[in-house]
All heavy atoms as a GROMACS GRO file, in nm:
protein
  520
    1MET      N    1   0.074  -0.115  -0.001
    1MET     CA    2  -0.005   0.004   0.001
    1MET      C    3   0.090   0.124   0.000
    1MET      O    4   0.175   0.137   0.083
    1MET     CB    5  -0.095  -0.003   0.129
    1MET     CG    6  -0.174   0.130   0.134
    1MET     SD    7  -0.304   0.106   0.256
    1MET     CE    8  -0.426   0.037   0.166
    2PRO      N    9   0.070   0.225  -0.086
    2PRO     CA   10   0.142   0.344  -0.097
    2PRO      C   11   0.146   0.420   0.028
    2PRO      O   12   0.045   0.417   0.109
    2PRO     CB   13   0.082   0.416  -0.212
    2PRO     CG   14   0.010   0.316  -0.293
    2PRO     CD   15  -0.039   0.214  -0.187
    3ILE      N   16   0.248   0.496   0.058
    3ILE     CA   17   0.250   0.597   0.158
    3ILE      C   18   0.237   0.728   0.098
    3ILE      O   19   0.262   0.756  -0.011
    3ILE     CB   20   0.387   0.581   0.242
    3ILE    CG1   21   0.509   0.612   0.147
    3ILE    CG2   22   0.398   0.444   0.306
    3ILE    CD1   23   0.638   0.618   0.241
    4GLN      N   24   0.195   0.826   0.186
    4GLN     CA   25   0.181   0.968   0.146
    4GLN      C   26   0.302   1.047   0.200
    4GLN      O   27   0.333   1.036   0.320
    4GLN     CB   28   0.048   1.014   0.201
    4GLN     CG   29  -0.080   0.956   0.153
    4GLN     CD   30  -0.086   0.968  -0.005
    4GLN    OE1   31  -0.080   1.087  -0.046
    4GLN    NE2   32  -0.117   0.860  -0.065
    5ILE      N   33   0.359   1.130   0.107
    5ILE     CA   34   0.476   1.212   0.153
    5ILE      C   35   0.440   1.352   0.088
    5ILE      O   36   0.351   1.367   0.006
    5ILE     CB   37   0.602   1.160   0.105
    5ILE    CG1   38   0.609   1.150  -0.052
    5ILE    CG2   39   0.641   1.020   0.159
    5ILE    CD1   40   0.738   1.129  -0.119
    6VAL      N   41   0.511   1.446   0.136
    6VAL     CA   42   0.492   1.586   0.086
    6VAL      C   43   0.624   1.626   0.019
    6VAL      O   44   0.725   1.629   0.077
    6VAL     CB   45   0.455   1.685   0.196
    6VAL    CG1   46   0.437   1.819   0.150
    6VAL    CG2   47   0.317   1.635   0.266
    7VAL      N   48   0.615   1.674  -0.101
    7VAL     CA   49   0.732   1.711  -0.176
    7VAL      C   50   0.702   1.867  -0.231
    7VAL      O   51   0.612   1.885  -0.311
    7VAL     CB   52   0.755   1.631  -0.293
    7VAL    CG1   53   0.885   1.672  -0.384
    7VAL    CG2   54   0.784   1.486  -0.265
    8ASN      N   55   0.792   1.947  -0.178
    8ASN     CA   56   0.775   2.095  -0.219
    8ASN      C   57   0.639   2.153  -0.200
    8ASN      O   58   0.573   2.214  -0.276
    8ASN     CB   59   0.818   2.126  -0.356
    8ASN     CG   60   0.964   2.094  -0.372
    8ASN    OD1   61   1.039   2.083  -0.272
    8ASN    ND2   62   1.005   2.098  -0.498
    9GLY      N   63   0.563   2.101  -0.090
    9GLY     CA   64   0.436   2.140  -0.046
    9GLY      C   65   0.321   2.061  -0.116
    9GLY      O   66   0.204   2.098  -0.080
   10GLU      N   67   0.346   1.968  -0.195
   10GLU     CA   68   0.244   1.890  -0.261
   10GLU      C   69   0.252   1.739  -0.211
   10GLU      O   70   0.355   1.684  -0.205
   10GLU     CB   71   0.259   1.900  -0.415
   10GLU     CG   72   0.250   2.040  -0.477
   10GLU     CD   73   0.258   2.039  -0.620
   10GLU    OE1   74   0.249   1.924  -0.683
   10GLU    OE2   75   0.269   2.146  -0.678
   11THR      N   76   0.130   1.694  -0.193
   11THR     CA   77   0.125   1.550  -0.154
   11THR      C   78   0.146   1.459  -0.268
   11THR      O   79   0.101   1.482  -0.381
   11THR     CB   80  -0.015   1.520  -0.087
   11THR    OG1   81  -0.044   1.619   0.018
   11THR    CG2   82  -0.029   1.375  -0.038
   12HIS      N   83   0.220   1.358  -0.239
   12HIS     CA   84   0.249   1.256  -0.337
   12HIS      C   85   0.236   1.116  -0.277
   12HIS      O   86   0.263   1.103  -0.156
   12HIS     CB   87   0.406   1.267  -0.401
   12HIS     CG   88   0.423   1.381  -0.479
   12HIS    ND1   89   0.423   1.380  -0.613
   12HIS    CD2   90   0.457   1.507  -0.446
   12HIS    CE1   91   0.441   1.495  -0.664
   12HIS    NE2   92   0.465   1.581  -0.572
   13ALA      N   93   0.208   1.013  -0.358
   13ALA     CA   94   0.212   0.873  -0.320
   13ALA      C   95   0.337   0.809  -0.364
   13ALA      O   96   0.373   0.832  -0.470
   13ALA     CB   97   0.085   0.809  -0.365
   14THR      N   98   0.394   0.713  -0.280
   14THR     CA   99   0.503   0.644  -0.323
   14THR      C  100   0.506   0.519  -0.253
   14THR      O  101   0.422   0.485  -0.164
   14THR     CB  102   0.643   0.730  -0.302
   14THR    OG1  103   0.748   0.651  -0.369
   14THR    CG2  104   0.672   0.730  -0.146
   15GLU      N  105   0.586   0.424  -0.291
   15GLU     CA  106   0.604   0.292  -0.231
   15GLU      C  107   0.668   0.292  -0.087
   15GLU      O  108   0.750   0.373  -0.072
   15GLU     CB  109   0.670   0.195  -0.325
   15GLU     CG  110   0.604   0.173  -0.459
   15GLU     CD  111   0.453   0.117  -0.442
   15GLU    OE1  112   0.432   0.019  -0.366
   15GLU    OE2  113   0.365   0.175  -0.511
   16PRO      N  114   0.619   0.204   0.003
   16PRO     CA  115   0.685   0.191   0.124
   16PRO      C  116   0.836   0.162   0.107
   16PRO      O  117   0.869   0.091   0.006
   16PRO     CB  118   0.615   0.082   0.195
   16PRO     CG  119   0.478   0.069   0.119
   16PRO     CD  120   0.508   0.116  -0.014
   17ASP      N  121   0.920   0.208   0.186
   17ASP     CA  122   1.072   0.185   0.180
   17ASP      C  123   1.130   0.244   0.050
   17ASP      O  124   1.243   0.210   0.014
   17ASP     CB  125   1.096   0.034   0.181
   17ASP     CG  126   1.058  -0.027   0.317
   17ASP    OD1  127   1.074   0.052   0.424
   17ASP    OD2  128   1.008  -0.144   0.321
   18GLN      N  129   1.056   0.339  -0.008
   18GLN     CA  130   1.118   0.416  -0.119
   18GLN      C  131   1.235   0.496  -0.065
   18GLN      O  132   1.240   0.558   0.046
   18GLN     CB  133   1.020   0.511  -0.186
   18GLN     CG  134   1.058   0.606  -0.286
   18GLN     CD  135   1.086   0.532  -0.415
   18GLN    OE1  136   1.192   0.474  -0.430
   18GLN    NE2  137   0.989   0.534  -0.501
   19THR      N  138   1.339   0.499  -0.144
   19THR     CA  139   1.454   0.587  -0.117
   19THR      C  140   1.445   0.716  -0.169
   19THR      O  141   1.368   0.747  -0.265
   19THR     CB  142   1.595   0.512  -0.158
   19THR    OG1  143   1.586   0.512  -0.298
   19THR    CG2  144   1.608   0.379  -0.102
   20VAL      N  145   1.541   0.811  -0.120
   20VAL     CA  146   1.534   0.939  -0.183
   20VAL      C  147   1.570   0.934  -0.335
   20VAL      O  148   1.518   1.001  -0.425
   20VAL     CB  149   1.629   1.034  -0.104
   20VAL    CG1  150   1.668   1.168  -0.179
   20VAL    CG2  151   1.592   1.063   0.039
   21LEU      N  152   1.677   0.854  -0.358
   21LEU     CA  153   1.725   0.837  -0.490
   21LEU      C  154   1.612   0.777  -0.583
   21LEU      O  155   1.579   0.823  -0.694
   21LEU     CB  156   1.849   0.745  -0.505
   21LEU     CG  157   1.907   0.732  -0.647
   21LEU    CD1  158   1.943   0.853  -0.708
   21LEU    CD2  159   2.018   0.633  -0.632
   22GLY      N  160   1.545   0.669  -0.527
   22GLY     CA  161   1.430   0.617  -0.603
   22GLY      C  162   1.316   0.730  -0.636
   22GLY      O  163   1.254   0.730  -0.743
   23LEU      N  164   1.293   0.811  -0.533
   23LEU     CA  165   1.188   0.917  -0.548
   23LEU      C  166   1.224   1.012  -0.659
   23LEU      O  167   1.150   1.049  -0.736
   23LEU     CB  168   1.161   0.989  -0.419
   23LEU     CG  169   1.068   1.111  -0.431
   23LEU    CD1  170   0.917   1.050  -0.463
   23LEU    CD2  171   1.067   1.194  -0.306
   24LEU      N  172   1.357   1.052  -0.663
   24LEU     CA  173   1.409   1.143  -0.765
   24LEU      C  174   1.375   1.087  -0.901
   24LEU      O  175   1.338   1.158  -0.991
   24LEU     CB  176   1.551   1.175  -0.743
   24LEU     CG  177   1.584   1.258  -0.616
   24LEU    CD1  178   1.743   1.274  -0.603
   24LEU    CD2  179   1.519   1.397  -0.622
   25ARG      N  180   1.408   0.952  -0.918
   25ARG     CA  181   1.379   0.897  -1.036
   25ARG      C  182   1.240   0.875  -1.078
   25ARG      O  183   1.193   0.904  -1.184
   25ARG     CB  184   1.448   0.753  -1.039
   25ARG     CG  185   1.603   0.760  -1.041
   25ARG     CD  186   1.656   0.613  -1.028
   25ARG     NE  187   1.801   0.620  -1.037
   25ARG     CZ  188   1.883   0.533  -0.982
   25ARG    NH1  189   1.841   0.436  -0.918
   25ARG    NH2  190   2.020   0.555  -0.989
   26GLN      N  191   1.158   0.857  -0.978
   26GLN     CA  192   1.000   0.841  -0.997
   26GLN      C  193   0.962   0.982  -1.042
   26GLN      O  194   0.864   0.985  -1.132
   26GLN     CB  195   0.951   0.811  -0.855
   26GLN     CG  196   0.796   0.799  -0.862
   26GLN     CD  197   0.738   0.782  -0.719
   26GLN    OE1  198   0.782   0.697  -0.654
   26GLN    NE2  199   0.617   0.835  -0.695
   27LEU      N  200   1.020   1.090  -0.987
   27LEU     CA  201   0.974   1.222  -1.036
   27LEU      C  202   1.039   1.276  -1.156
   27LEU      O  203   0.999   1.382  -1.205
   27LEU     CB  204   1.007   1.324  -0.925
   27LEU     CG  205   0.927   1.305  -0.784
   27LEU    CD1  206   0.977   1.393  -0.669
   27LEU    CD2  207   0.775   1.316  -0.803
   28GLY      N  208   1.134   1.198  -1.220
   28GLY     CA  209   1.193   1.232  -1.340
   28GLY      C  210   1.300   1.340  -1.313
   28GLY      O  211   1.324   1.414  -1.411
   29LEU      N  212   1.357   1.347  -1.200
   29LEU     CA  213   1.452   1.458  -1.174
   29LEU      C  214   1.598   1.409  -1.198
   29LEU      O  215   1.620   1.293  -1.157
   29LEU     CB  216   1.439   1.508  -1.035
   29LEU     CG  217   1.304   1.581  -1.009
   29LEU    CD1  218   1.298   1.610  -0.852
   29LEU    CD2  219   1.292   1.705  -1.097
   30ASP      N  220   1.684   1.481  -1.244
   30ASP     CA  221   1.826   1.436  -1.265
   30ASP      C  222   1.896   1.461  -1.127
   30ASP      O  223   1.916   1.564  -1.078
   30ASP     CB  224   1.896   1.538  -1.365
   30ASP     CG  225   2.034   1.506  -1.388
   30ASP    OD1  226   2.098   1.410  -1.322
   30ASP    OD2  227   2.103   1.568  -1.471
   31PRO      N  228   1.942   1.340  -1.067
   31PRO     CA  229   2.005   1.359  -0.937
   31PRO      C  230   2.121   1.441  -0.926
   31PRO      O  231   2.167   1.486  -0.827
   31PRO     CB  232   2.036   1.200  -0.902
   31PRO     CG  233   1.949   1.119  -0.994
   31PRO     CD  234   1.923   1.203  -1.115
   32ALA      N  235   2.196   1.460  -1.047
   32ALA     CA  236   2.316   1.547  -1.041
   32ALA      C  237   2.284   1.690  -1.036
   32ALA      O  238   2.367   1.774  -1.007
   32ALA     CB  239   2.394   1.518  -1.179
   33ARG      N  240   2.158   1.724  -1.036
   33ARG     CA  241   2.118   1.868  -1.041
   33ARG      C  242   2.021   1.913  -0.944
   33ARG      O  243   1.954   2.016  -0.956
   33ARG     CB  244   2.065   1.898  -1.184
   33ARG     CG  245   2.153   1.869  -1.304
   33ARG     CD  246   2.094   1.907  -1.440
   33ARG     NE  247   2.070   2.050  -1.450
   33ARG     CZ  248   2.157   2.140  -1.486
   33ARG    NH1  249   2.284   2.106  -1.506
   33ARG    NH2  250   2.121   2.272  -1.493
   34VAL      N  251   2.016   1.842  -0.836
   34VAL     CA  252   1.920   1.878  -0.722
   34VAL      C  253   1.997   1.860  -0.587
   34VAL      O  254   2.100   1.808  -0.566
   34VAL     CB  255   1.795   1.779  -0.724
   34VAL    CG1  256   1.716   1.792  -0.853
   34VAL    CG2  257   1.832   1.635  -0.695
   35ALA      N  258   1.928   1.934  -0.499
   35ALA     CA  259   1.966   1.922  -0.350
   35ALA      C  260   1.833   1.880  -0.279
   35ALA      O  261   1.728   1.923  -0.314
   35ALA     CB  262   2.009   2.055  -0.292
   36VAL      N  263   1.843   1.800  -0.173
   36VAL     CA  264   1.729   1.739  -0.099
   36VAL      C  265   1.736   1.776   0.050
   36VAL      O  266   1.835   1.743   0.114
   36VAL     CB  267   1.718   1.582  -0.128
   36VAL    CG1  268   1.605   1.529  -0.059
   36VAL    CG2  269   1.711   1.557  -0.278
   37GLU      N  270   1.629   1.815   0.098
   37GLU     CA  271   1.607   1.836   0.241
   37GLU      C  272   1.487   1.750   0.279
   37GLU      O  273   1.388   1.744   0.216
   37GLU     CB  274   1.565   1.980   0.272
   37GLU     CG  275   1.541   2.005   0.417
   37GLU     CD  276   1.496   2.144   0.434
   37GLU    OE1  277   1.576   2.244   0.438
   37GLU    OE2  278   1.373   2.179   0.456
   38LEU      N  279   1.518   1.665   0.370
   38LEU     CA  280   1.408   1.572   0.429
   38LEU      C  281   1.382   1.603   0.581
   38LEU      O  282   1.468   1.606   0.664
   38LEU     CB  283   1.467   1.424   0.424
   38LEU     CG  284   1.381   1.324   0.492
   38LEU    CD1  285   1.239   1.310   0.429
   38LEU    CD2  286   1.458   1.185   0.478
   39ASP      N  287   1.258   1.632   0.603
   39ASP     CA  288   1.221   1.670   0.749
   39ASP      C  289   1.309   1.766   0.812
   39ASP      O  290   1.362   1.758   0.917
   39ASP     CB  291   1.207   1.542   0.833
   39ASP     CG  292   1.097   1.447   0.781
   39ASP    OD1  293   0.991   1.497   0.730
   39ASP    OD2  294   1.120   1.322   0.799
   40ARG      N  295   1.338   1.877   0.737
   40ARG     CA  296   1.416   2.000   0.764
   40ARG      C  297   1.558   1.971   0.786
   40ARG      O  298   1.635   2.053   0.848
   40ARG     CB  299   1.350   2.047   0.895
   40ARG     CG  300   1.205   2.093   0.871
   40ARG     CD  301   1.143   2.154   0.995
   40ARG     NE  302   1.180   2.303   0.977
   40ARG     CZ  303   1.160   2.392   1.062
   40ARG    NH1  304   1.108   2.364   1.178
   40ARG    NH2  305   1.194   2.514   1.038
   41GLY      N  306   1.613   1.861   0.726
   41GLY     CA  307   1.759   1.830   0.743
   41GLY      C  308   1.810   1.800   0.605
   41GLY      O  309   1.751   1.731   0.521
   42ILE      N  310   1.930   1.848   0.556
   42ILE     CA  311   1.977   1.828   0.428
   42ILE      C  312   2.035   1.685   0.429
   42ILE      O  313   2.091   1.624   0.527
   42ILE     CB  314   2.105   1.918   0.409
   42ILE    CG1  315   2.063   2.071   0.404
   42ILE    CG2  316   2.177   1.874   0.278
   42ILE    CD1  317   1.973   2.094   0.288
   43VAL      N  318   1.999   1.608   0.327
   43VAL     CA  319   2.043   1.474   0.300
   43VAL      C  320   2.157   1.479   0.199
   43VAL      O  321   2.147   1.523   0.085
   43VAL     CB  322   1.932   1.385   0.243
   43VAL    CG1  323   1.985   1.245   0.228
   43VAL    CG2  324   1.815   1.385   0.342
   44LYS      N  325   2.272   1.433   0.238
   44LYS     CA  326   2.391   1.434   0.149
   44LYS      C  327   2.366   1.328   0.038
   44LYS      O  328   2.315   1.228   0.054
   44LYS     CB  329   2.517   1.390   0.224
   44LYS     CG  330   2.567   1.494   0.327
   44LYS     CD  331   2.692   1.459   0.386
   44LYS     CE  332   2.737   1.572   0.489
   44LYS     NZ  333   2.865   1.534   0.536
   45GLN      N  334   2.415   1.371  -0.092
   45GLN     CA  335   2.387   1.296  -0.200
   45GLN      C  336   2.442   1.151  -0.183
   45GLN      O  337   2.390   1.053  -0.231
   45GLN     CB  338   2.462   1.358  -0.324
   45GLN     CG  339   2.417   1.284  -0.456
   45GLN     CD  340   2.474   1.368  -0.570
   45GLN    OE1  341   2.540   1.455  -0.572
   45GLN    NE2  342   2.428   1.314  -0.689
   46THR      N  343   2.547   1.128  -0.107
   46THR     CA  344   2.612   0.994  -0.084
   46THR      C  345   2.515   0.909  -0.002
   46THR      O  346   2.545   0.787   0.007
   46THR     CB  347   2.742   1.004  -0.014
   46THR    OG1  348   2.728   1.077   0.105
   46THR    CG2  349   2.843   1.076  -0.092
   47ARG      N  350   2.414   0.967   0.050
   47ARG     CA  351   2.311   0.883   0.140
   47ARG      C  352   2.189   0.858   0.076
   47ARG      O  353   2.105   0.795   0.136
   47ARG     CB  354   2.302   0.956   0.276
   47ARG     CG  355   2.428   0.981   0.337
   47ARG     CD  356   2.452   0.938   0.474
   47ARG     NE  357   2.355   0.854   0.524
   47ARG     CZ  358   2.348   0.805   0.652
   47ARG    NH1  359   2.439   0.842   0.737
   47ARG    NH2  360   2.260   0.730   0.685
   48TRP      N  361   2.159   0.927  -0.039
   48TRP     CA  362   2.034   0.906  -0.097
   48TRP      C  363   1.976   0.773  -0.122
   48TRP      O  364   1.858   0.741  -0.108
   48TRP     CB  365   2.018   0.996  -0.235
   48TRP     CG  366   2.029   1.134  -0.220
   48TRP    CD1  367   2.036   1.214  -0.114
   48TRP    CD2  368   2.042   1.232  -0.327
   48TRP    NE1  369   2.040   1.346  -0.131
   48TRP    CE2  370   2.055   1.350  -0.269
   48TRP    CE3  371   2.058   1.220  -0.461
   48TRP    CZ2  372   2.062   1.479  -0.340
   48TRP    CZ3  373   2.068   1.340  -0.533
   48TRP    CH2  374   2.066   1.467  -0.481
   49ALA      N  375   2.079   0.677  -0.170
   49ALA     CA  376   2.033   0.553  -0.200
   49ALA      C  377   2.005   0.468  -0.075
   49ALA      O  378   1.931   0.366  -0.082
   49ALA     CB  379   2.144   0.475  -0.271
   50GLU      N  380   2.044   0.504   0.039
   50GLU     CA  381   2.016   0.432   0.167
   50GLU      C  382   1.920   0.501   0.251
   50GLU      O  383   1.878   0.447   0.354
   50GLU     CB  384   2.149   0.412   0.237
   50GLU     CG  385   2.208   0.540   0.284
   50GLU     CD  386   2.357   0.518   0.328
   50GLU    OE1  387   2.427   0.456   0.267
   50GLU    OE2  388   2.384   0.570   0.451
   51THR      N  389   1.880   0.621   0.224
   51THR     CA  390   1.782   0.702   0.309
   51THR      C  391   1.635   0.668   0.265
   51THR      O  392   1.590   0.705   0.151
   51THR     CB  393   1.803   0.847   0.292
   51THR    OG1  394   1.933   0.884   0.338
   51THR    CG2  395   1.715   0.927   0.384
   52THR      N  396   1.564   0.599   0.338
   52THR     CA  397   1.429   0.557   0.306
   52THR      C  398   1.324   0.668   0.365
   52THR      O  399   1.350   0.727   0.459
   52THR     CB  400   1.388   0.420   0.365
   52THR    OG1  401   1.398   0.420   0.501
   52THR    CG2  402   1.471   0.317   0.306
   53LEU      N  403   1.211   0.669   0.282
   53LEU     CA  404   1.110   0.772   0.329
   53LEU      C  405   1.009   0.703   0.414
   53LEU      O  406   0.994   0.574   0.402
   53LEU     CB  407   1.049   0.822   0.195
   53LEU     CG  408   1.151   0.893   0.100
   53LEU    CD1  409   1.077   0.932  -0.023
   53LEU    CD2  410   1.219   1.005   0.174
   54HIS      N  411   0.934   0.775   0.495
   54HIS     CA  412   0.830   0.731   0.581
   54HIS      C  413   0.703   0.806   0.552
   54HIS      O  414   0.695   0.900   0.500
   54HIS     CB  415   0.876   0.744   0.731
   54HIS     CG  416   0.912   0.885   0.769
   54HIS    ND1  417   0.813   0.973   0.810
   54HIS    CD2  418   1.023   0.951   0.760
   54HIS    CE1  419   0.873   1.092   0.828
   54HIS    NE2  420   1.009   1.085   0.802
   55GLU      N  421   0.594   0.739   0.602
   55GLU     CA  422   0.463   0.804   0.601
   55GLU      C  423   0.475   0.952   0.647
   55GLU      O  424   0.521   0.970   0.760
   55GLU     CB  425   0.366   0.724   0.669
   55GLU     CG  426   0.223   0.778   0.672
   55GLU     CD  427   0.148   0.773   0.535
   55GLU    OE1  428   0.176   0.675   0.462
   55GLU    OE2  429   0.065   0.862   0.504
   56GLY      N  430   0.434   1.052   0.576
   56GLY     CA  431   0.427   1.190   0.624
   56GLY      C  432   0.558   1.266   0.603
   56GLY      O  433   0.572   1.378   0.657
   57ALA      N  434   0.661   1.195   0.544
   57ALA     CA  435   0.791   1.263   0.519
   57ALA      C  436   0.767   1.394   0.451
   57ALA      O  437   0.681   1.398   0.359
   57ALA     CB  438   0.879   1.169   0.451
   58ARG      N  439   0.847   1.496   0.483
   58ARG     CA  440   0.834   1.619   0.409
   58ARG      C  441   0.966   1.646   0.347
   58ARG      O  442   1.071   1.667   0.416
   58ARG     CB  443   0.797   1.725   0.511
   58ARG     CG  444   0.664   1.704   0.582
   58ARG     CD  445   0.620   1.830   0.668
   58ARG     NE  446   0.600   1.945   0.587
   58ARG     CZ  447   0.471   1.967   0.517
   58ARG    NH1  448   0.372   1.877   0.539
   58ARG    NH2  449   0.455   2.075   0.468
   59LEU      N  450   0.968   1.662   0.217
   59LEU     CA  451   1.078   1.690   0.136
   59LEU      C  452   1.081   1.821   0.071
   59LEU      O  453   0.976   1.866   0.025
   59LEU     CB  454   1.107   1.594   0.036
   59LEU     CG  455   1.133   1.455   0.101
   59LEU    CD1  456   1.011   1.358   0.075
   59LEU    CD2  457   1.247   1.375   0.021
   60GLU      N  458   1.190   1.893   0.060
   60GLU     CA  459   1.213   2.006  -0.034
   60GLU      C  460   1.319   1.968  -0.130
   60GLU      O  461   1.429   1.931  -0.088
   60GLU     CB  462   1.253   2.131   0.046
   60GLU     CG  463   1.138   2.190   0.141
   60GLU     CD  464   1.010   2.244   0.060
   60GLU    OE1  465   1.034   2.293  -0.045
   60GLU    OE2  466   0.908   2.220   0.125
   61ILE      N  467   1.284   1.980  -0.257
   61ILE     CA  468   1.374   1.943  -0.368
   61ILE      C  469   1.402   2.071  -0.453
   61ILE      O  470   1.309   2.131  -0.495
   61ILE     CB  471   1.338   1.831  -0.447
   61ILE    CG1  472   1.311   1.710  -0.367
   61ILE    CG2  473   1.429   1.792  -0.548
   61ILE    CD1  474   1.240   1.591  -0.431
   62VAL      N  475   1.536   2.107  -0.444
   62VAL     CA  476   1.571   2.223  -0.522
   62VAL      C  477   1.655   2.186  -0.643
   62VAL      O  478   1.748   2.109  -0.628
   62VAL     CB  479   1.658   2.327  -0.435
   62VAL    CG1  480   1.696   2.444  -0.507
   62VAL    CG2  481   1.571   2.359  -0.305
   63GLN      N  482   1.608   2.236  -0.764
   63GLN     CA  483   1.691   2.203  -0.881
   63GLN      C  484   1.784   2.311  -0.915
   63GLN      O  485   1.748   2.433  -0.904
   63GLN     CB  486   1.597   2.188  -1.005
   63GLN     CG  487   1.524   2.051  -1.004
   63GLN     CD  488   1.439   2.030  -1.131
   63GLN    OE1  489   1.335   2.075  -1.152
   63GLN    NE2  490   1.511   1.948  -1.223
   64PHE      N  491   1.904   2.274  -0.961
   64PHE     CA  492   1.995   2.372  -0.996
   64PHE      C  493   1.979   2.403  -1.151
   64PHE      O  494   1.963   2.308  -1.221
   64PHE     CB  495   2.142   2.334  -0.973
   64PHE     CG  496   2.169   2.295  -0.820
   64PHE    CD1  497   2.192   2.174  -0.780
   64PHE    CD2  498   2.171   2.401  -0.735
   64PHE    CE1  499   2.210   2.145  -0.654
   64PHE    CE2  500   2.188   2.380  -0.597
   64PHE     CZ  501   2.212   2.248  -0.557
   65VAL      N  502   1.973   2.526  -1.187
   65VAL     CA  503   1.962   2.559  -1.328
   65VAL      C  504   2.096   2.642  -1.377
   65VAL      O  505   2.122   2.741  -1.315
   65VAL     CB  506   1.845   2.642  -1.349
   65VAL    CG1  507   1.810   2.686  -1.487
   65VAL    CG2  508   1.713   2.579  -1.293
   66GLY      N  509   2.151   2.588  -1.481
   66GLY     CA  510   2.259   2.650  -1.533
   66GLY      C  511   2.226   2.762  -1.626
   66GLY      O  512   2.104   2.774  -1.670
   67GLY      N  513   2.314   2.850  -1.654
   67GLY     CA  514   2.280   2.960  -1.757
   67GLY      C  515   2.392   3.060  -1.751
   67GLY      O  516   2.494   3.053  -1.670
   68GLY      N  517   2.381   3.151  -1.839
   68GLY     CA  518   2.495   3.261  -1.836
   68GLY      C  519   2.445   3.387  -1.876
   68GLY      O  520   2.336   3.433  -1.888
   0.00000   0.00000   0.00000
C-alpha cells in the first residue's frame, strides 16, 4: 500500500521503503542537478540510495539551473 509524502508542499504517493534516490527517479529529476532536504535536514547525495522515506515525510527538492 502506498505511503503519502509531501514534496515541495504537494502531496505525493510512493511505495513503502522508497529511497530518496528512487523518489528522484520516480519524479523524473536528474540527481546530479538537485539538493534534497528531508524533514528539515539536508540529505547528502552519498546517502540518497540508503535513506528511506516514511509516511508523512516532508521533502524540499531544489533544482540547479545553469545559465549565463
